[in-house]
C-alpha positions as CSV (number, residue, x, y, z in Angstrom):
1,M,8.3,121.3,115.3
2,T,10.4,121.4,118.5
3,K,10.0,124.6,120.5
4,N,13.3,125.9,122.0
5,K,13.2,126.8,125.7
6,L,13.0,130.6,126.2
7,M,15.9,132.0,128.2
8,G,15.5,134.7,130.8
9,H,16.5,138.2,129.8
10,D,20.0,139.4,130.8
11,A,20.2,143.2,131.2
12,A,23.9,143.1,130.3
13,S,23.4,140.9,127.2
14,T,25.3,141.6,124.0
15,E,23.8,141.9,120.6
16,L,23.0,138.2,120.2
17,I,21.9,136.0,123.2
18,P,23.1,132.4,122.8
19,A,20.3,129.9,122.6
20,E,20.4,126.5,124.2
21,K,20.5,124.9,120.8
22,A,21.7,126.8,117.8
23,E,20.2,125.5,114.6
24,E,20.3,126.8,111.0
25,S,16.7,128.1,111.0
26,G,15.0,131.4,111.6
27,G,15.4,134.0,108.9
28,V,15.4,137.7,108.5
29,V,13.6,140.2,110.8
30,C,12.9,143.4,108.8
31,V,11.1,146.7,109.7
32,L,8.2,147.2,107.3
33,E,6.8,150.4,108.7
34,G,7.8,153.0,111.3
35,P,10.7,155.5,111.8
36,D,13.2,152.7,111.1
37,Q,11.6,151.3,108.0
38,G,14.1,149.3,105.9
39,H,16.3,148.2,108.9
40,E,16.7,144.4,109.2
41,I,18.8,141.7,110.9
42,E,19.4,138.1,109.9
43,L,18.7,135.6,112.7
44,T,19.4,132.0,111.8
45,H,20.4,130.9,115.2
46,G,20.4,132.2,118.8
47,A,18.2,135.1,119.8
48,V,18.0,138.9,119.6
49,L,16.4,141.7,121.6
50,V,14.3,144.4,119.9
51,G,13.8,147.8,121.4
52,T,15.1,151.3,121.8
53,G,17.9,150.4,124.2
54,S,21.5,150.3,123.2
55,D,21.9,146.7,124.3
56,C,19.4,145.5,121.7
57,G,20.4,143.7,118.6
58,L,17.7,145.5,116.5
59,I,17.6,149.0,117.8
60,L,14.5,151.1,117.0
61,T,14.0,154.8,117.4
62,D,10.2,154.5,117.6
63,T,9.2,156.3,120.9
64,T,6.1,154.0,121.2
65,V,8.5,151.0,121.5
66,S,9.9,150.0,124.9
67,R,13.6,150.0,125.7
68,Q,13.6,146.2,125.8
69,H,10.4,145.4,124.0
70,L,10.6,142.0,122.4
71,R,12.9,138.9,122.3
72,I,13.1,136.9,119.1
73,E,14.7,133.5,118.9
74,A,15.4,131.4,115.8
75,A,13.3,128.2,115.7
76,T,13.3,125.3,113.3
77,T,10.2,126.6,111.4
78,G,10.3,130.3,112.1
79,F,10.8,132.2,115.3
80,V,9.9,132.1,119.0
81,V,8.9,135.6,120.1
82,A,8.2,136.9,123.6
83,D,7.0,140.3,124.8
84,L,9.3,141.5,127.6
85,G,6.6,143.4,129.5
86,S,6.5,146.3,127.0
87,K,4.2,149.3,127.8
88,N,2.3,149.2,124.5
89,G,2.4,145.5,123.9
90,T,3.1,143.4,120.8
91,L,0.2,142.5,118.4
92,Y,0.0,139.5,116.1
93,L,-3.0,138.8,114.0
94,G,-4.8,141.6,115.9
95,T,-4.2,139.9,119.3
96,R,-1.8,141.0,122.0
97,L,1.0,138.5,122.2
98,Q,2.9,137.3,125.3
99,Q,4.8,134.4,123.9
100,A,4.3,132.5,120.7
101,V,5.9,130.6,117.8
102,V,5.4,132.6,114.6
103,P,6.2,131.4,111.1
104,I,8.0,132.9,108.1
105,G,5.7,135.5,106.7
106,A,4.3,136.7,110.1
107,V,3.9,140.4,110.8
108,L,4.1,141.9,114.3
109,T,3.0,145.4,115.4
110,L,5.1,147.2,118.1
111,G,3.6,150.7,118.6
112,R,4.1,152.5,115.3
113,T,6.5,149.9,114.1
114,R,5.7,146.7,112.1
115,L,8.1,143.9,111.9
116,A,8.0,141.1,109.2
117,F,9.7,137.8,109.2
118,R,11.1,136.4,106.0
119,S,13.3,133.5,104.9
120,S,17.1,134.1,104.7
121,R,17.3,131.3,102.2
122,V,17.1,133.7,99.3
123,V,16.1,132.2,96.0
124,A,17.4,134.9,93.8
125,G,20.4,136.2,91.9
126,A,21.6,136.2,88.3
127,V,22.4,132.4,88.3
128,Y,21.9,130.6,85.1
129,S,21.0,126.9,84.7
130,S,22.6,124.8,82.1
131,L,19.1,123.4,81.2
132,S,17.5,124.2,77.9
133,N,14.1,123.3,79.3
134,Y,12.5,122.5,82.6
135,G,10.1,119.6,82.2
136,S,7.5,120.9,79.8
137,I,8.6,124.5,80.1
138,C,10.3,125.5,76.8
139,G,13.0,128.0,76.2
140,S,16.8,128.4,76.4
141,S,17.1,132.2,76.6
142,P,19.1,133.7,79.4
143,A,15.8,134.8,81.0
144,M,14.5,131.3,81.1
145,R,17.8,129.7,82.2
146,R,17.7,132.1,85.1
147,L,14.2,130.9,85.9
148,Y,15.3,127.3,85.7
149,A,18.1,128.0,88.2
150,L,15.6,129.4,90.6
151,L,13.2,126.4,90.1
152,E,16.1,124.1,90.8
153,R,16.6,126.0,94.1
154,V,12.9,125.7,94.9
155,E,13.2,121.9,94.8
156,Q,15.4,122.2,97.9
157,F,12.6,123.7,99.9
158,P,9.6,121.4,99.2
159,E,7.3,122.6,102.0
160,Y,7.6,126.4,101.4
161,T,4.8,128.3,99.8
162,V,5.6,129.8,96.4
163,L,4.3,133.0,94.8
164,I,4.6,133.2,91.0
165,Q,4.2,136.6,89.5
166,G,4.0,137.5,85.8
167,E,1.9,138.9,83.1
168,S,-1.2,137.1,81.8
169,G,-0.3,134.4,79.3
170,S,3.3,134.1,80.4
171,G,3.0,130.5,81.7
172,K,2.6,130.9,85.5
173,D,0.3,127.8,85.6
174,L,2.9,125.7,83.7
175,V,5.5,126.8,86.2
176,A,3.3,125.8,89.1
177,R,2.7,122.3,87.6
178,E,6.4,121.8,87.1
179,I,7.1,122.7,90.7
180,H,4.6,120.1,91.7
181,R,6.1,117.5,89.3
182,H,9.6,118.1,90.6
183,S,8.5,117.6,94.3
184,H,7.9,114.5,96.5
185,R,4.2,115.3,96.1
186,A,4.2,114.5,92.4
187,Q,2.2,111.3,92.7
188,K,-0.6,113.2,94.6
189,R,-3.2,115.6,93.2
190,F,-2.5,119.0,91.7
191,E,-5.6,120.9,92.6
192,V,-6.4,124.2,90.9
193,C,-8.5,126.9,92.4
194,D,-9.2,130.0,90.3
195,C,-9.7,132.8,92.8
196,A,-10.9,135.1,90.0
197,S,-13.9,132.9,89.3
198,L,-15.1,132.3,92.9
199,P,-18.8,133.3,93.2
200,V,-19.0,136.3,95.6
201,N,-21.8,134.7,97.7
202,L,-20.2,131.2,97.7
203,A,-16.5,132.0,97.7
204,E,-15.9,130.7,101.2
205,S,-17.8,127.5,100.5
206,E,-15.9,126.9,97.2
207,L,-12.5,127.5,98.8
208,F,-13.0,125.7,102.1
209,G,-16.0,123.4,101.4
210,H,-19.3,123.2,103.3
211,K,-21.4,120.7,105.2
212,R,-24.9,119.6,104.1
213,G,-27.5,122.2,105.3
214,A,-24.9,124.9,106.0
215,F,-26.9,127.4,104.0
216,T,-29.9,127.5,101.7
217,N,-29.7,125.0,98.8
218,A,-26.7,123.2,100.5
219,Y,-28.4,119.9,99.9
220,E,-25.1,117.9,99.8
221,S,-21.7,118.4,101.5
222,H,-19.0,119.9,99.4
223,V,-15.3,119.0,99.8
224,G,-13.1,122.0,99.1
225,P,-9.8,122.0,97.1
226,F,-7.6,122.0,100.2
227,E,-9.1,118.6,101.3
228,R,-9.2,117.3,97.7
229,A,-5.4,118.1,97.4
230,L,-4.6,116.2,100.5
231,G,-0.9,115.2,100.3
232,G,-0.5,117.0,97.1
233,T,-0.4,120.6,95.9
234,I,-3.0,123.3,95.7
235,F,-2.6,126.1,93.1
236,L,-4.3,129.3,94.0
237,D,-4.5,131.0,90.6
238,E,-5.1,134.8,90.4
239,I,-4.6,135.1,94.2
240,G,-4.8,138.9,93.8
241,E,-8.5,138.6,93.1
242,L,-9.3,136.8,96.4
243,P,-11.9,138.9,98.3
244,L,-10.5,140.8,101.3
245,V,-13.1,139.2,103.6
246,L,-11.6,135.7,102.8
247,Q,-7.9,136.7,103.1
248,P,-7.7,136.4,106.9
249,K,-9.4,133.0,106.7
250,L,-6.9,131.8,104.1
251,L,-4.0,133.1,106.3
252,R,-5.3,131.0,109.2
253,V,-5.5,127.9,107.0
254,L,-1.8,128.5,106.0
255,Q,-0.7,129.2,109.5
256,N,-2.6,126.3,111.2
257,E,-2.6,123.8,108.3
258,E,-6.2,123.1,108.8
259,V,-9.5,124.1,107.2
260,K,-13.0,124.5,108.7
261,P,-15.7,123.9,106.1
262,V,-18.8,126.2,106.3
263,G,-21.2,124.8,108.8
264,A,-18.7,122.4,110.3
265,T,-18.0,122.4,114.1
266,D,-14.5,120.9,113.8
267,S,-11.5,121.8,111.6
268,V,-9.8,119.3,109.3
269,K,-6.0,119.0,109.1
270,V,-4.7,119.4,105.6
271,D,-1.2,118.5,104.4
272,V,-0.7,120.4,101.2
273,R,1.9,122.5,99.4
274,V,0.5,125.9,98.4
275,I,1.5,127.7,95.2
276,A,-0.1,131.0,94.3
277,A,0.0,133.1,91.2
278,T,-1.0,136.5,90.1
279,N,-0.6,139.0,87.3
280,R,-0.9,141.9,89.8
281,D,1.7,143.7,91.6
282,L,0.8,142.4,95.1
283,A,3.3,144.6,96.9
284,A,1.6,147.6,95.4
285,N,-1.8,146.2,96.3
286,V,-0.6,145.8,99.9
287,R,0.3,149.5,100.0
288,Q,-3.1,150.4,98.6
289,G,-4.9,148.3,101.2
290,L,-6.2,145.9,98.6
291,F,-4.3,142.8,99.8
292,R,-3.4,141.8,103.4
293,E,0.3,142.4,104.1
294,D,0.6,139.4,106.4
295,L,-1.0,137.1,103.8
296,Y,1.4,138.4,101.2
297,F,4.5,137.6,103.2
298,R,3.1,134.2,104.1
299,L,2.5,133.4,100.4
300,A,5.8,134.9,99.2
301,M,8.2,132.6,101.1
302,L,9.7,131.8,97.7
303,N,9.0,134.5,95.1
304,L,9.3,133.7,91.3
305,S,8.8,136.0,88.4
306,V,8.0,134.6,84.9
307,P,9.6,136.7,82.2
308,P,7.3,138.1,79.5
309,L,7.7,136.8,75.9
310,R,9.1,140.2,74.7
311,S,12.2,139.7,77.0
312,R,13.0,136.3,75.5
313,R,12.3,136.7,71.8
314,E,15.0,134.2,70.9
315,D,12.7,131.5,72.3
316,I,10.0,132.2,69.8
317,P,11.2,129.9,67.0
318,L,11.5,127.1,69.5
319,L,8.0,127.8,71.0
320,V,6.5,127.9,67.5
321,Q,7.9,124.5,66.7
322,R,6.7,123.2,70.0
323,F,3.1,124.3,69.2
324,L,3.3,122.8,65.7
325,D,4.5,119.5,67.2
326,E,1.6,119.5,69.7
327,M,-0.9,120.1,66.9
328,G,0.6,117.2,64.9
329,Q,2.1,119.5,62.2
330,G,5.7,119.2,63.1
331,S,6.7,118.8,59.5
332,L,5.5,122.4,58.8
333,S,7.3,125.6,59.5
334,L,6.4,129.3,59.3
335,S,7.7,131.4,56.4
336,P,10.8,133.5,57.1
337,S,8.8,136.8,56.9
338,T,6.3,135.6,59.4
339,L,9.0,134.4,61.8
340,E,10.7,137.7,61.5
341,L,7.5,139.5,62.3
342,F,7.0,137.2,65.4
343,T,10.6,137.8,66.7
344,T,11.2,141.5,65.9
345,G,8.0,143.3,64.9
346,Y,5.6,142.7,67.8
347,D,5.7,142.9,71.6
348,W,3.2,140.1,72.4
349,P,1.1,141.7,75.2
350,G,-0.7,138.3,75.5
351,N,2.7,136.5,75.8
352,V,3.0,132.8,75.1
353,R,-0.7,132.3,75.0
354,E,-1.1,134.9,72.3
355,L,1.8,133.4,70.3
356,R,0.1,130.0,70.4
357,N,-3.1,131.5,69.1
358,A,-1.2,133.2,66.3
359,V,0.4,129.8,65.3
360,V,-3.1,128.2,65.3
361,S,-4.3,131.1,63.1
362,A,-1.4,130.7,60.7
363,L,-2.1,127.0,60.4
364,A,-5.8,127.3,59.9
365,F,-6.1,130.4,57.7
366,G,-2.6,130.7,56.2
367,E,-2.0,134.1,57.8
368,V,-1.4,135.7,61.2
369,P,-4.2,137.7,62.9
370,S,-4.5,141.3,61.6
371,S,-4.2,142.6,65.1
372,I,-0.5,141.5,65.0
373,K,0.2,142.7,61.5
374,D,-1.4,146.1,62.2
375,K,0.6,146.7,65.4
376,Q,4.1,146.4,64.1
377,E,6.0,149.1,65.9
378,T,7.0,152.1,63.9
379,P,8.8,154.4,66.3
380,P,7.7,158.0,65.9
381,N,10.2,160.6,64.8
382,P,11.3,162.1,68.1
383,L,12.1,165.4,66.3
384,S,8.6,166.0,64.9
385,Q,7.0,169.3,65.7
386,A,4.2,167.6,67.6
387,D,6.6,166.1,70.1
388,V,8.4,169.4,70.9
389,D,6.8,171.0,74.0
390,T,7.2,174.7,73.0
391,G,5.5,175.7,76.2
392,A,8.3,174.3,78.4
393,P,11.6,175.9,79.2
394,F,14.3,175.2,76.5
395,R,16.3,172.9,78.7
396,D,13.3,170.8,79.7
397,A,12.0,170.6,76.1
398,K,15.4,169.6,74.8
399,R,15.7,166.9,77.4
400,K,12.3,165.4,76.5
401,V,13.3,165.3,72.8
402,V,16.7,163.7,73.5
403,D,15.1,161.1,75.8
404,A,12.6,160.2,73.1
405,F,15.3,159.8,70.5
406,E,17.4,157.7,72.9
407,R,14.6,155.4,73.7
408,D,13.5,154.9,70.1
409,Y,17.1,154.4,68.9
410,L,17.8,151.8,71.7
411,L,14.6,150.0,71.0
412,A,15.3,149.8,67.3
413,Q,18.9,148.5,67.9
414,I,18.0,145.9,70.5
415,K,15.2,144.5,68.4
416,K,17.4,144.5,65.3
417,H,20.0,142.4,67.1
418,H,17.4,140.1,68.7
419,W,17.8,141.6,72.2
420,N,21.5,140.8,72.3
421,I,23.1,143.7,74.3
422,S,26.7,143.1,73.2
423,Q,25.8,143.0,69.5
424,A,23.5,146.0,69.7
425,A,26.1,148.0,71.6
426,R,28.8,147.2,69.0
427,A,26.5,148.3,66.2
428,A,25.7,151.5,68.0
429,G,29.4,152.2,68.6
430,I,29.1,152.6,72.4
431,D,30.3,150.7,75.5
432,R,28.2,147.7,76.4
433,N,27.8,148.8,80.1
434,Y,26.8,152.3,79.0
435,F,24.3,150.7,76.5
436,R,22.8,148.6,79.3
437,G,22.6,151.6,81.6
438,L,20.6,153.5,78.9
439,L,18.2,150.5,78.6
440,Q,17.6,150.7,82.3
441,K,17.2,154.5,82.2
442,H,14.4,154.2,79.6
443,G,12.7,151.2,81.2
444,L,13.9,148.8,78.5
445,K,15.8,146.6,80.8
446,S,15.2,142.9,80.1
447,D,16.9,139.6,80.5
448,A,18.6,140.2,77.2
449,A,21.6,138.1,76.1
450,E,25.0,139.5,76.8
């Protein structure tokens, strides 16, 4: 990484100060906390001043921030930041900063304000790939073709960390493996570290390795997954379960690209691509103090969400056939009634993993698990006496009943038409956009077909 030369501050500067060498780099500076929460500015070249002064590019109203507090310049792998002699200082990783190069994902504290740096190369949007599968990932629904489009974009940024979020059993591990296979690291190791299974008293050793004699019973040295994955990819599964005490140490590994085994005197450089996955809402965990904010932003350079099976029901027949093929029973098929149950009568809380188990059960015992048959959804009558809140004002009670009716009616229609919004809207006799709006209102929004 080439560090751009910092220019002196010009009191009469305009919003952006020209840098000596403008490069398409940098990213977005956003206010995470403070009076100006939500404000942001894109900085892909040049530099910007941050403070309460009117001559700043990012103007803050926080009285604990100086008039010209901080200067931020776009760099090839992040930002060059310099405190301009502010009264309350600038903190980074708990240390007062004068001048430093900080990466995407870093978080700075300026008085009561916290600034985060994220990539401007957004991997998002309702873009659909023409692929019907992505490597071993199976499914041609709109939800999956959207995911494939994002994965194709991820290929363009092979060194960025990736955070994969999704429900248990939705296939996050498979997505991680395909990211590795579609990268220049494909011939190197794909090392998996299950953060949920790390022993509490040995978690640091398991994650970073240890030297012989580092602690009681450490009879031999242990090479951690970061070193084992050298040149390849490390997959940190269930990252949301990583103990808080280890989170700052993992952050430093990501920032410095080196690990220090327990009991070692020197750090070891590690060239790895990091992919993390979780079934938790990490952003909510950050707000609750259960996960470090700076680590979250460092991991979520590229953020992917794997859709649940209930939002891509049209893929179920294809998945069923895939499972039968893998079990050497490709000539068999499920009965029409069973396939109908799979595609319309059950929401698959265990997602693709649960579907595979159901196919195994059908193959071995000739029937699907009773837990699936017994949980076919039968929407309650929204007008039943039990659902009417007679203790509430008439207007509120009526709204609750109407909302219940709308939700059950919409759910029945969208399932009947295999989650195709256009067909369901036509059958209901209402406008497609209005139908989609009702789905969103009742929390039934999905990547349904149009």
